[in-house]
Each structure stands twice: as C-alpha cells, then as structure tokens.
C-alpha positions as CSV (number, residue, x, y, z in Angstrom):
1,M,-15.1,-49.4,42.1
2,D,-17.1,-48.0,44.0
3,M,-16.6,-44.5,43.4
4,D,-16.1,-45.4,39.3
5,K,-19.8,-46.2,39.3
6,K,-20.9,-43.3,41.4
7,L,-19.3,-40.5,38.9
8,S,-20.8,-42.4,35.8
9,Q,-24.1,-42.5,37.2
10,I,-23.6,-38.4,37.9
11,L,-22.3,-38.1,34.3
12,K,-25.3,-40.3,33.2
13,N,-27.7,-37.9,35.0
14,I,-26.8,-34.8,33.9
15,K,-28.6,-33.2,31.1
16,E,-27.0,-32.5,27.9
17,L,-26.7,-28.7,27.3
18,E,-27.8,-27.6,23.9
19,P,-27.0,-24.3,22.4
20,P,-29.8,-21.9,21.7
21,K,-31.3,-22.1,18.0
22,N,-30.1,-18.7,16.8
23,L,-26.4,-19.3,18.4
24,E,-24.8,-20.3,14.9
25,S,-26.4,-17.1,13.1
26,L,-25.4,-14.8,15.9
27,I,-22.1,-15.9,15.5
28,L,-22.2,-15.6,11.6
29,Q,-23.2,-11.9,12.3
30,K,-20.5,-10.9,14.5
31,I,-18.2,-12.1,12.4
32,E,-19.9,-10.5,9.7
33,I,-19.6,-7.2,11.5
34,K,-16.0,-7.2,12.2
35,N,-15.2,-8.2,8.6
36,R,-16.8,-5.3,7.5
37,R,-15.3,-3.0,10.4
38,K,-11.7,-4.2,9.1
39,I,-12.3,-3.7,5.6
40,R,-13.7,-0.2,6.2
41,M,-10.8,0.6,8.5
42,E,-8.5,-0.7,5.7
43,L,-10.0,1.6,3.0
44,I,-9.8,4.6,5.1
45,F,-6.0,3.8,5.5
46,S,-5.4,3.4,1.3
47,R,-7.5,6.7,1.4
48,I,-5.3,8.5,3.4
49,G,-2.4,6.9,1.9
50,I,-3.7,7.8,-1.3
51,L,-4.3,11.8,-0.2
52,G,-0.9,11.9,1.7
53,S,0.8,10.9,-1.2
54,V,-1.0,13.2,-3.4
55,L,0.1,15.7,-1.2
56,A,3.5,14.6,-0.9
57,I,4.0,14.6,-4.6
58,I,2.8,18.2,-5.1
59,Y,4.9,19.3,-2.3
60,V,8.3,17.2,-3.5
61,G,6.9,18.9,-6.9
62,F,7.6,22.1,-5.5
63,I,10.6,22.2,-3.9
64,F,12.8,19.8,-6.2
65,G,10.9,19.9,-9.3
66,G,12.4,23.6,-10.0
67,S,16.0,22.4,-9.0
68,F,15.9,19.1,-10.7
69,L,14.6,21.1,-14.3
70,K,17.9,23.5,-13.7
71,S,20.3,20.5,-13.1
72,E,23.6,20.9,-15.1
73,F,22.3,17.5,-16.2
74,W,20.4,19.2,-19.0
75,S,23.2,21.6,-20.1
76,L,25.4,18.8,-20.4
77,S,22.9,16.5,-22.1
78,S,22.1,19.2,-24.6
79,L,25.6,18.7,-25.8
80,I,24.6,15.6,-27.4
81,F,22.1,17.3,-29.9
82,S,24.8,20.8,-30.6
83,D,27.7,19.0,-30.5
84,A,27.2,15.2,-31.1
85,L,31.1,14.8,-32.8
86,I,32.6,15.9,-29.8
87,V,30.4,13.9,-27.5
88,A,31.2,11.2,-29.5
89,S,34.8,11.3,-29.3
90,N,35.0,12.0,-25.9
91,W,31.9,9.3,-24.9
92,K,33.8,8.4,-21.5
93,N,34.4,11.3,-20.4
94,F,31.0,12.7,-21.5
95,L,29.1,9.9,-20.0
96,Y,31.2,10.3,-16.3
97,S,30.0,14.1,-16.5
98,L,26.6,13.5,-16.7
99,L,26.5,10.7,-14.2
100,E,28.2,12.8,-11.8
101,T,25.4,15.8,-12.4
102,F,22.4,13.5,-12.4
103,P,20.1,14.8,-9.8
104,F,19.7,10.8,-8.4
105,M,18.3,12.3,-4.9
106,H,15.7,14.6,-6.5
107,I,14.4,11.5,-8.6
108,V,14.5,9.3,-5.8
109,A,13.1,12.3,-3.8
110,I,9.9,12.5,-6.9
111,L,9.4,8.8,-7.4
112,V,9.1,7.5,-3.8
113,P,5.8,9.4,-3.3
114,I,4.9,8.5,-6.6
115,F,5.3,4.7,-5.8
116,T,3.4,5.0,-2.9
117,M,0.2,6.8,-4.4
118,L,0.4,4.1,-7.0
119,W,0.7,1.1,-4.1
120,S,-1.8,3.1,-2.4
121,L,-4.4,3.0,-5.4
122,S,-4.0,-0.8,-5.8
123,F,-4.5,-2.0,-2.3
124,Y,-7.8,0.6,-2.6
125,A,-8.7,-0.7,-5.6
126,D,-8.4,-4.7,-4.6
127,L,-10.1,-4.3,-1.6
128,H,-12.8,-2.0,-3.0
129,G,-13.1,-4.5,-6.0
130,K,-13.3,-7.7,-4.0
131,N,-15.6,-6.4,-0.8
132,S,-17.7,-3.6,-2.5
133,H,-20.3,-6.1,-3.7
134,K,-20.4,-8.4,-0.9
135,Y,-20.3,-5.8,2.0
136,H,-22.1,-2.9,0.0
137,I,-18.9,-0.8,0.7
138,A,-19.5,2.8,-0.8
C-alpha cells in the first residue's frame, strides 16, 4: 500500500505537458506541403504519360500505319462495293477471308497508346481540376 501512495503522489506532482500553441498550425502546414508535393508529382507523372503516349502514337503510326492501310483486308473489303452480288452469295467465305486478313495486331498496336494517352489526359484533368484552386497549381 505504501508503494501505491508514493506512486500516486509522484504522478500528482508531475506537471502536465502542454503542447506549444502553434503546434496545430505547424502540423497542418506540414500536411499541406506534403499534399502539394504529392499532387505535383502525380501531375508530372501524368504529363510524362501524355508525352510518352503521343510519342508512341507517332512511332506506331509510322511503323504500323502504312502496313495497316496496305493490308489485304482493304482489298477484300472493296469487293463489297464492286461485286456485291458475288459477295452476298458467298458471304460466309467472304467473312472468313475478311477475318483472316484483318490486321488485329496492327489495330491493337495503334489503340494501346491512344487509350494510354486518353487515360493520362483524364487523370491529369481530374487532378488538375480538383486541386488547381486549392493548391494554386499551374
């Protein structure tokens, strides 16, 4: 019992530590600075994504664009207009031939950077729209 009294007396004699008066504003300023840095980094990454996607679209356009336009698919598809009756009578074989000659890989190679660019633009617009007024981001 004697030990409990001493311990309670010691605890009563300890002065309460009060935090500095400006601690709250300092913490809020640090949080604000970290948020600004995070948003700026995300904006930089989205700009890099947009630039990289545009460069990829240009590269893919030169590499796959010509072969896509010169593929046999377009020659076969022009038969619809020139020999419509023959195509209509043999429509199953014609569709199989179109599917065989359709340049799927070229389309995928062209669409991937386009969708990446659109996603990066959406991400950038979303970040910039939500935070430009709050953090005065240019």
